[in-house]
Rosetta silent file (secondary structure, phi, psi, omega in degrees, C-alpha in Angstrom):
SEQUENCE: MNTALRPHRILNAMANYHKARPEDEWPLQLSHGQLGEPVGCYRNPGPGGAVIGVFADGLARREGGRSVELRFSDVAEVELPSGKESECLSVRLRDGRQLKLPVKGQRGPFFDSMEMLRFLDRVMHDVRPQDPENE
SCORE:     score description
SCORE:     0.000 S_00000001
   1 L     0.000  139.348  175.627   38.096    2.733   -2.158 S_00000001
   2 L   -57.833  126.308  179.935   37.955   -0.235    0.238 S_00000001
   3 L   -59.145  -27.090 -178.325   34.285   -1.145    0.864 S_00000001
   4 L   -70.883  -20.702  178.018   35.001   -1.540    4.588 S_00000001
   5 L   -83.467  -28.271 -177.164   35.803    2.209    4.748 S_00000001
   6 H   -57.226  -43.228  179.511   32.608    3.372    3.165 S_00000001
   7 H   -57.100  -40.572 -178.835   30.320    2.720    6.127 S_00000001
   8 H   -66.939  -34.870  178.494   32.445    4.870    8.355 S_00000001
   9 H   -76.349  -34.142 -172.999   32.521    7.742    5.887 S_00000001
  10 H  -104.870  -44.943 -173.009   28.820    7.657    4.984 S_00000001
  11 L   -86.504  -19.584 -175.674   26.881    5.901    7.749 S_00000001
  12 L   -55.628  -28.641 -178.921   28.722    7.257   10.818 S_00000001
  13 L   -71.788  -17.732 -179.890   26.586   10.391   10.931 S_00000001
  14 L   -82.212  134.117  179.811   23.428    8.385   11.623 S_00000001
  15 L   -60.355  -27.070 -174.557   22.472    7.987   15.254 S_00000001
  16 L   -90.527   -1.469  179.306   21.275    4.419   14.546 S_00000001
  17 E  -105.820  140.065  179.336   24.648    3.250   13.104 S_00000001
  18 E  -142.746  141.409  177.516   27.516    2.040   15.314 S_00000001
  19 E   -63.885  146.639  176.868   30.966    0.678   14.475 S_00000001
  20 L   -66.150  143.135  173.567   31.577   -2.991   15.225 S_00000001
  21 L  -124.851  152.094 -177.998   33.326   -3.872   18.508 S_00000001
  22 L   -55.722  -31.398 -177.734   34.944   -7.145   19.499 S_00000001
  23 L   -82.422   -7.037  179.071   32.338   -7.725   22.191 S_00000001
  24 L   -62.240  141.300  177.156   29.342   -7.349   19.865 S_00000001
  25 L   -95.927  -20.860 -175.196   27.089  -10.355   19.481 S_00000001
  26 H   -57.213  -36.338  177.765   25.220   -9.231   16.390 S_00000001
  27 H   -52.689  -46.648  179.906   27.781  -10.543   13.875 S_00000001
  28 H   -67.556  -30.615 -177.925   27.270  -14.096   15.018 S_00000001
  29 H   -77.380  -23.921 -169.682   23.504  -13.730   15.101 S_00000001
  30 H  -102.757  -40.300 -166.793   23.283  -12.265   11.547 S_00000001
  31 L  -122.919  152.655  176.394   25.979  -13.853    9.330 S_00000001
  32 L   -99.119   23.641  176.069   27.431  -17.325    8.786 S_00000001
  33 L    84.814    4.457 -175.963   30.908  -15.874    8.170 S_00000001
  34 L   -91.937   -2.722 -177.968   30.485  -15.527    4.378 S_00000001
  35 L  -110.918   15.475  178.822   30.506  -11.763    4.309 S_00000001
  36 L    83.258 -163.986 -177.649   33.889  -10.967    5.733 S_00000001
  37 L   -71.420  140.553  175.063   34.754   -8.981    8.824 S_00000001
  38 E   -66.415  138.039 -178.375   31.985   -7.121   10.689 S_00000001
  39 E  -109.008  -48.961 -175.679   32.259   -3.307   10.120 S_00000001
  40 E  -171.745 -179.339  174.339   29.212   -1.907   11.881 S_00000001
  41 E  -144.290  154.341  175.484   25.495   -2.236   12.386 S_00000001
  42 E  -115.243  125.810 -179.169   22.352   -0.164   11.835 S_00000001
  43 E  -109.489  113.531  175.593   19.587   -0.653   14.439 S_00000001
  44 L   -60.980  138.654 -177.174   16.131    0.419   13.311 S_00000001
  45 L   -68.100  162.126  179.479   14.520    2.569   15.957 S_00000001
  46 L    99.701  166.686  179.069   11.741    1.363   18.238 S_00000001
  47 L   -64.898  130.327 -178.872   11.334   -1.639   20.437 S_00000001
  48 L    66.974   25.462  179.657   12.791   -4.734   18.819 S_00000001
  49 L   -55.347  132.432 -176.494   14.147   -2.686   15.954 S_00000001
  50 L   -64.060  141.306 -179.154   15.602   -4.892   13.241 S_00000001
  51 E  -103.467  130.821  172.429   19.430   -4.893   13.015 S_00000001
  52 E  -112.842  116.886 -177.027   21.266   -4.708    9.705 S_00000001
  53 E   -84.936  134.249  175.304   24.844   -5.901   10.020 S_00000001
  54 E  -104.667  122.768 -176.855   27.364   -4.219    7.773 S_00000001
  55 E  -121.286  169.944 -176.459   30.248   -6.456    6.793 S_00000001
  56 L   -61.970  -28.439 -178.376   33.248   -5.994    4.517 S_00000001
  57 L  -117.427    4.349  178.456   31.471   -7.807    1.656 S_00000001
  58 E   171.558 -169.866 -179.516   27.806   -7.273    2.270 S_00000001
  59 E  -115.527  153.851  172.235   24.810   -6.770    4.581 S_00000001
  60 E  -144.671  147.479  174.561   22.922   -9.235    6.768 S_00000001
  61 E  -152.509  170.199  177.349   19.750   -9.181    8.797 S_00000001
  62 E  -100.131  137.619  177.526   17.230  -11.520   10.384 S_00000001
  63 E  -144.002  121.208  178.533   13.920  -12.059    8.733 S_00000001
  64 L    59.083   36.320 -179.225   11.337  -14.569    9.875 S_00000001
  65 L    79.269    0.934  179.749   13.837  -16.290   12.136 S_00000001
  66 E  -123.955  159.478 -179.554   16.442  -16.825    9.413 S_00000001
  67 E   -86.108  133.273  174.396   19.502  -14.888    8.332 S_00000001
  68 E  -113.898  115.503 -179.175   19.301  -13.009    5.014 S_00000001
  69 E  -108.234  140.740 -175.774   22.751  -12.198    3.606 S_00000001
  70 E  -131.627  110.486  179.825   23.284   -9.756    0.732 S_00000001
  71 E   -80.032  137.511  179.323   26.694   -9.616   -1.017 S_00000001
  72 H   -61.310  -33.797 -178.769   27.482   -6.131   -2.407 S_00000001
  73 H   -72.637  -15.653  176.619   28.659   -7.711   -5.645 S_00000001
  74 H   -87.356   -6.125 -173.610   25.227   -9.331   -6.142 S_00000001
  75 E   -83.014  126.969  175.581   23.291   -6.007   -6.025 S_00000001
  76 E   -96.187  -40.153 -174.997   22.051   -4.826   -9.433 S_00000001
  77 E  -158.695  144.559  179.113   19.932   -1.903   -8.357 S_00000001
  78 E  -129.583  133.221 -178.833   18.702   -0.071   -5.186 S_00000001
  79 E  -134.769  158.623  171.406   15.633    2.189   -5.078 S_00000001
  80 L   -99.305  108.964 -173.980   13.593    4.135   -2.568 S_00000001
  81 L   -64.635  -29.459 -179.618   10.060    2.822   -3.172 S_00000001
  82 L  -113.400   29.805 -178.822    8.353    5.854   -1.570 S_00000001
  83 H    70.111 -155.308 -176.001   10.845    8.510   -2.652 S_00000001
  84 H   -62.462  -15.778  179.740   12.869   10.509   -0.163 S_00000001
  85 H  -100.953   20.324 -176.618   10.537    9.552    2.709 S_00000001
  86 L   -71.796  146.840  174.547   10.940    5.755    2.280 S_00000001
  87 L  -109.084   14.793  174.112   11.472    3.625    5.367 S_00000001
  88 E  -156.114  166.626  174.943   12.936    0.797    3.417 S_00000001
  89 E  -115.191  143.834  174.417   15.075    0.194    0.355 S_00000001
  90 E  -102.186  119.700 -175.025   14.047   -2.060   -2.532 S_00000001
  91 E  -114.250  121.726  173.376   17.064   -4.068   -3.619 S_00000001
  92 E  -103.549  127.651 -179.632   17.147   -5.971   -6.925 S_00000001
  93 E   -88.174  163.865  179.273   19.840   -8.688   -7.210 S_00000001
  94 L   -62.036  -28.298  179.987   21.592   -9.716  -10.348 S_00000001
  95 L   -83.084    4.026  174.344   19.684  -13.000  -10.330 S_00000001
  96 L    97.648  -14.689  178.057   16.366  -11.060  -10.451 S_00000001
  97 L   -64.306  151.102  176.907   15.299  -11.489   -6.830 S_00000001
  98 E  -115.292  133.930  175.698   13.896   -8.460   -4.981 S_00000001
  99 E  -126.580  149.879  172.132   14.605   -7.805   -1.245 S_00000001
 100 E  -104.558  135.437 -178.418   13.290   -5.174    1.065 S_00000001
 101 E  -122.213  103.849 -178.229   15.792   -3.640    3.487 S_00000001
 102 E   -72.151  125.855  174.299   14.058   -1.732    6.378 S_00000001
 103 L  -133.940   91.997 -167.594   15.812    1.525    7.233 S_00000001
 104 L  -100.900   -1.235 -178.051   13.361    3.442    9.430 S_00000001
 105 L   -71.941  162.784  179.964   15.448    6.027   11.184 S_00000001
 106 E  -156.523  140.015  175.794   15.043    9.748   10.721 S_00000001
 107 E  -123.053   97.141 -171.912   16.822   12.819   11.885 S_00000001
 108 L    67.515 -130.900  177.919   14.525   15.803   11.520 S_00000001
 109 L   -84.805    1.682 -175.511   13.378   15.903    7.931 S_00000001
 110 E  -100.082  124.896 -176.718   16.194   13.611    6.842 S_00000001
 111 E   -96.128  135.898 -179.658   15.552    9.915    6.431 S_00000001
 112 H   -60.869  -25.944  179.340   18.280    7.313    7.059 S_00000001
 113 H   -57.862  -31.997 -178.710   17.161    5.451    3.968 S_00000001
 114 H   -68.536  -41.351  177.461   18.672    8.205    1.846 S_00000001
 115 H   -68.588  -35.425  178.314   22.109    7.709    3.514 S_00000001
 116 H   -69.059  -38.956  173.449   21.871    3.982    3.170 S_00000001
 117 H   -58.184  -51.501  179.612   20.989    4.400   -0.545 S_00000001
 118 H   -55.250  -45.133  177.247   24.033    6.616   -0.965 S_00000001
 119 H   -59.822  -48.246  179.855   26.209    4.065    0.791 S_00000001
 120 H   -65.394  -37.646  176.383   25.006    1.199   -1.345 S_00000001
 121 H   -56.717  -45.975 -176.477   25.372    3.227   -4.565 S_00000001
 122 H   -70.703  -37.547  176.911   28.946    3.981   -3.742 S_00000001
 123 H   -67.245  -41.743  176.887   29.767    0.407   -2.683 S_00000001
 124 H   -58.012  -42.030 -179.846   28.188   -0.945   -5.900 S_00000001
 125 H   -65.760  -37.443  179.542   30.425    1.339   -7.820 S_00000001
 126 H   -66.766  -37.797 -171.844   33.504    0.148   -5.829 S_00000001
 127 H   -90.812  -12.842 -179.682   32.882   -3.592   -6.420 S_00000001
 128 L   -81.710  140.399  175.454   31.951   -3.394  -10.122 S_00000001
 129 L   -65.869  138.149 -178.336   34.785   -3.865  -12.624 S_00000001
 130 L   -85.925  134.414  176.421   35.419   -0.541  -14.353 S_00000001
 131 L   -89.374  113.760 -177.933   35.039   -0.222  -18.130 S_00000001
 132 H   -56.667  -30.844 -178.581   38.019    1.848  -19.365 S_00000001
 133 H   -68.982  -25.901 -176.742   35.902    3.220  -22.225 S_00000001
 134 H   -98.370    8.095 -177.701   33.337    4.776  -19.791 S_00000001
 135 L   -98.676    0.000    0.000   35.807    6.445  -17.501 S_00000001
């Protein structure tokens, strides 16, 4: 499946996720154009909630005044550090670096981090070359 379709299928149900629109300014604020077309964004709840931009080839967000870009193909593993009630994801890249991705929304007892984990798991599967022996 095309990775650009995954956000709409998985993330659309979250109140904090919105499809990209031509008039949005967040793509220019988050990415330097290396992640493909903007698909949507996740805005963490609360005043000044951090925005995570979802692009065709990765995610981007601002941290400490700089843009942090994460290509889907560079992701080795994604975990919920505090289990099902995590408000962030721990992302390990293929080069060994660790990143934290804040996903703080919640709908009743359901945490948005679980949906973001599911999304990243599916996208990681989409971008990895498939081994014919394991299918």
